[in-house]
N, C-alpha and C positions, 0 to 999 in steps of 0.2 A: 400833407406835405409830399408824400410819395406818388400821389396820383398823377401829376404831370409827367413823371419819369417812367410810369408804368408802360410796358409794351403795348402797342396799339391793339394787337389782337386780344390781349387780356382785357383791356378797357372796353372793347366792342363786344366782348363775349364770345368771340370766334375761337379763342384758344383758352383752355382751362389753366388757371394759375397753378404753377408747379408746387406751391407751398414753401414752407420754411426749409431751406437747404435742399429743395427739390425732392422732398420725401414722398410726395404724392406720386412721383414717377418711379418709385421702386428703390430698394436699398442699394442696388448696384449703381444706379444713376447718381445717387447721393454720394456714394463712395468714390465714384469716378470724378465727380465734380470736386470733391475734397482733394483727391490726388492731383488733379490738374492744377488746382490753386496752389498746392504746396510745390509742385514742380516749377510753376511760373515764379513763385517767390524765391526759390533757390536760384533759378537762372538770373532773374533781375537783380537779386541781392548779390550774386557773384559778379555780374557785370558792373554793378555800382561800386563794389569794392575794388575791382580791378582798374576802374577809371578814376577813382578818387585818390 
């Protein structure tokens, strides 16, 4: 089900898959990805609340 949506580089074997929550790329990368997602959620949630 996820195969068609996989990044082309990962499908072709050019880029290594980052793993679950990008843990194969190191702890700081996983923490950064989590923080960016939380920040995005706060911004979009705030905008959604202000426009509704």
